[in-house]
C-alpha positions in Angstrom: -14.7 27.7 16.3 -14.5 26.5 12.8 -12.6 23.2 12.4 -9.3 23.9 10.5 -10.6 22.3 7.2 -13.5 24.5 6.9 -11.4 27.7 7.8 -9.2 27.0 4.7 -12.4 26.6 2.8 -14.2 29.9 3.5 -11.5 32.2 4.6 -9.5 33.8 1.8 -8.5 31.2 0.0 -6.0 32.6 -2.6 -6.1 29.9 -6.0 -3.9 32.0 -8.0 -0.1 32.6 -8.6 0.9 35.3 -6.4 3.0 38.1 -8.0 3.8 40.3 -4.7 7.2 39.7 -3.5 8.3 37.3 -0.3 7.5 39.4 2.6 8.6 38.7 6.6 6.4 40.1 9.2 6.4 40.2 12.8 3.0 40.9 15.0 4.0 41.6 18.7 0.3 42.2 19.7 1.1 45.8 20.9 -0.7 48.0 18.9 2.6 49.6 18.3 3.5 50.9 14.7 2.2 49.1 12.0 0.0 47.1 14.5 -1.7 50.8 15.7 -5.5 50.4 15.7 -5.1 46.6 14.8 -3.9 44.9 18.0 -5.4 46.7 21.0 -6.1 44.8 24.0 -9.3 42.9 24.0 -9.2 41.8 20.4 -9.9 38.5 19.4 -10.2 38.7 15.6 -8.1 40.7 13.0 -6.6 40.8 9.8 -2.4 41.5 9.5 0.0 41.8 6.9 -1.6 38.9 4.7 -2.9 36.7 8.0 -6.3 36.5 9.8 -6.4 35.7 13.3 -9.7 34.2 15.4 -10.0 32.4 18.4 -7.6 33.9 21.2 -7.4 37.3 22.8 -4.9 39.9 23.2 -4.5 40.8 26.8 -1.7 41.2 29.8 -1.3 39.2 32.8 2.0 41.5 34.0 4.1 38.6 34.2 7.0 39.5 32.5 7.6 35.8 31.8 4.7 35.4 29.4 6.0 38.2 26.6 8.8 38.5 24.4 8.1 42.3 23.7 6.2 44.7 25.5 3.3 43.1 28.3 0.8 42.0 25.9 0.3 38.9 23.8 -2.1 36.7 22.2 -3.7 34.5 24.5 -5.6 31.1 23.7 -7.3 30.0 27.3 -9.6 27.9 25.9 -9.0 27.0 22.1 -9.0 26.7 19.2 -7.4 29.9 17.7 -6.0 29.8 14.2 -4.4 31.8 11.6 -4.8 31.7 8.3 -2.5 33.3 5.7 -3.9 34.7 2.3 -0.8 33.0 0.3 1.8 30.6 1.3 3.7 31.0 4.4 7.1 29.6 5.5 9.8 30.2 8.2 7.1 30.6 11.0 8.8 31.4 14.3 7.0 32.5 17.4 7.4 32.9 21.6 5.0 29.9 22.8 4.6 29.5 26.6 1.6 28.8 28.9 1.4 30.4 32.6 -0.9 32.3 34.8 -4.1 31.7 33.7 -3.6 30.0 30.5 -2.2 26.3 30.2 0.0 24.6 27.9 -0.8 24.4 24.5 -0.5 22.9 21.2 0.1 24.5 17.8 -0.1 22.6 14.7 0.5 24.1 10.9 -1.5 23.2 7.6 -1.0 23.3 3.9 -3.7 24.2 1.6 -5.5 21.1 1.8 -5.8 21.0 5.4 -3.2 18.5 6.0 -0.7 18.5 9.2 2.8 19.2 8.6 4.0 19.9 11.9 3.5 20.9 15.5 5.2 22.3 18.6 4.4 22.5 22.2 4.7 25.4 24.3 6.6 25.8 27.3 6.4 26.9 31.0 7.0 30.8 31.2 10.6 31.3 32.2 11.6 34.8 31.7 11.0 37.7 29.3 11.7 36.9 25.9 13.7 33.4 26.8 15.2 32.2 23.5 14.7 29.0 24.9 10.8 29.5 24.5 10.7 30.1 21.0 9.3 27.4 18.6 9.7 27.3 14.6 8.1 25.6 11.7 10.1 25.3 8.7 8.5 22.9 6.2 9.2 21.6 3.0 5.7 22.5 2.2 4.0 25.8 2.1 1.8 26.7 5.5 -1.3 28.2 4.9 -2.7 28.2 8.4 -1.7 27.7 12.1 -4.1 26.4 14.9 -3.7 26.3 18.2 -5.5 24.4 21.3 -4.1 26.6 24.0 -1.2 28.9 25.0 0.0 32.1 24.8 2.0 33.4 21.3 3.8 36.5 21.1 6.3 37.9 18.1 5.0 35.8 15.7 7.1 36.0 12.7 6.3 34.5 9.2 7.3 35.0 5.6 5.0 35.4 2.8 6.0 33.7 -0.5 5.3 34.6 -4.0 4.7 30.6 -4.7 1.7 29.4 -5.9 0.1 26.7 -2.8 -2.4 24.4 -4.7 -5.6 23.8 -2.9 -6.7 20.3 -4.9 -10.3 20.7 -3.6 -10.7 23.0 -6.3 -9.1 21.4 -9.0 -12.3 18.8 -9.7 -13.9 18.5 -13.0 -12.7 18.6 -16.9 -9.3 19.4 -17.7 -8.4 19.7 -21.3 -4.6 20.3 -23.4 -4.1 24.4 -23.3 -2.4 24.1 -27.1 -5.0 25.5 -29.4 -3.9 22.9 -31.6 -5.9 20.0 -29.2 -9.2 21.7 -29.4 -11.7 19.7 -30.8 -9.6 16.8 -30.4 -12.0 14.9 -27.5 -9.7 13.9 -25.3 -8.6 15.0 -22.1 -8.8 14.7 -18.1 -11.2 14.6 -15.5 -10.2 14.9 -11.9 -11.7 13.9 -8.4 -9.8 14.7 -5.5 -10.4 12.2 -2.6 -9.5 14.8 0.3 -10.0 12.1 3.1 -7.1 9.7 1.2 -5.3 13.0 -0.6 -5.4 11.0 -3.4 -6.4 12.6 -6.8 -8.4 10.2 -9.3 -7.5 10.9 -12.9 -9.7 9.4 -15.5 -7.7 10.5 -19.1 -9.8 9.9 -22.4 -7.4 9.6 -25.3 -7.0 7.5 -28.3 -4.3 5.1 -29.7 -3.3 5.1 -33.3 -3.2 1.2 -33.3 -6.7 0.1 -33.1 -6.7 -3.6 -32.2 -9.2 -4.4 -34.6 -10.6 -3.1 -37.6 -13.9 -0.9 -36.6 -16.2 -3.6 -38.6 -14.7 -6.3 -36.7 -15.6 -4.7 -33.3 -18.8 -6.7 -31.1 -20.0 -3.3 -30.3 -20.9 -0.3 -32.5 -20.3 2.6 -30.0 -17.4 4.0 -29.9 -14.1 4.4 -32.0 -12.0 0.9 -31.7 -8.8 3.5 -31.1 -10.9 4.8 -27.9 -9.0 4.5 -24.9 -9.5 5.2 -21.1 -6.6 5.4 -18.4 -7.0 6.2 -15.1 -4.6 6.8 -12.2 -4.6 7.5 -8.1 -2.1 9.8 -7.7 -0.6 11.0 -4.3 -0.8 14.1 -3.4 2.4 16.1 -2.0 2.3 19.8 -2.1 1.8 21.3 -5.6 2.1 17.9 -7.2 0.2 14.8 -7.7 2.0 11.4 -8.7 1.8 7.7 -9.2 0.9 4.6 -11.4 -1.2 5.1 -14.7 -3.7 2.3 -15.2 -5.0 0.9 -18.3 -8.5 -0.8 -18.2 -9.0 -3.6 -20.9 -11.5 -6.2 -22.0 -14.5 -4.1 -21.5 -18.1 -3.9 -23.0 -20.5 -1.3 -23.2 -23.6 -1.2 -20.9 -22.6 -4.5 -19.3 -21.4 -5.6 -16.2 -17.5 -6.8 -15.6 -16.2 -9.5 -18.2 -14.2 -12.4 -17.2 -11.2 -11.2 -19.6 -11.1 -7.5 -18.0 -8.4 -6.4 -16.6 -7.1 -2.9 -15.2 -2.9 -3.1 -15.4 -0.3 -0.9 -14.8 0.9 0.6 -17.9 3.3 3.7 -16.3 3.1 6.6 -14.4 2.0 10.0 -14.5 2.7 13.4 -12.6 0.4 16.2 -12.6 2.1 19.6 -10.9 -0.1 22.7 -10.8 1.4 26.0 -10.9 -1.6 28.1 -11.1 -5.9 27.5 -10.2 -6.2 27.4 -13.9 -2.8 25.5 -15.1 -1.0 22.1 -14.6 1.8 20.3 -16.0 1.0 16.7 -17.0 3.9 14.4 -17.8 3.7 11.0 -18.4 5.5 7.5 -19.1 4.4 4.3 -20.7 6.0 1.3 -20.5 4.8 -0.4 -23.8 5.0 1.1 -26.1 7.7 2.9 -24.9 5.7 6.9 -25.1 6.2 9.5 -22.7 5.8 13.6 -23.1 5.2 16.7 -21.0 2.3 19.5 -21.8 0.3 21.9 -20.0 -3.5 21.9 -19.5 -6.3 24.0 -18.3 -10.0 23.7 -17.1 -12.8 23.1 -19.9 -14.4 25.8 -18.6 -12.0 28.3 -19.5 -11.7 26.7 -23.0 -15.6 26.6 -23.2 -16.5 30.1 -21.9 -13.4 31.9 -22.9 -12.1 34.0 -20.2 -9.9 32.3 -17.1 -12.1 31.0 -14.2 -12.1 33.1 -10.9 -9.2 32.4 -8.8 -9.7 33.5 -5.5 -12.9 32.9 -3.4 -14.7 35.5 -1.5 -14.1 35.6 1.7 -17.5 34.9 2.7 -17.0 34.7 6.8 -14.2 36.9 7.2 -13.4 36.8 11.0 -16.2 34.1 11.8 -15.0 31.9 15.1 -18.3 30.6 15.8 -20.4 27.9 14.3 
């Protein structure tokens, strides 16, 4: 079974603003109605209404306490099993028990970056559709996947949202101001997402309108005296990365660190991704007092003149081994 972070990478990662309306779905695993031909007994992997399932199996044990509708459910006898959504999901609720030949399990919800948002444990089966045996995930951040390491699932309800869910792993690279007036301005951002730490490293290449000294007095002749390089390590939460903005001063071209070099906080920065190819940057610099908000786009889009592909192909649809 693929680890959850791998599944989120290769299974229908949607990285675009979704225009479809919010949709609430309930899966009963009984092969009836809209599920006809999708959830017959014995099925392990299937796609239904924006969700992709793998790792468990639909079956019956003829024990009423193990079901909330009909006599079938999605069992996870060994785990892990996963459901991955093709767009952000919320309001997730499902019947979650253990009993018969299936042991207890834990369900964990993940966001688009593979960060665990919430978890719930199965209950021992008591009676058919016992409301006390339902669990729910109502998180502030949108959910892109749920992983189960055991247990029995029935009446799985979720709402697919029309909101964009940012996957920061896809934003690495160079970005520039989206305003046409900034074409050729030789300034922009380099993003590097540090997944292990959930940090977005930012290098901001820009200028100052007040050089510290005339160009002919600069000790090196590489670069304009007004060049500036600001950096930030922004904490990621949902679609937004925010934190302190730093300036590094006193460095010399092609030289080791100098005794007078220093990196100091000069303000704050927030980057909010609104689509896979658009983000809004806002910043506040303390001295001099500066602040603004503007939209940025990938450099590849500026150079190529076409929007980058916003959805990765599902190259391993239904894959559960490996």
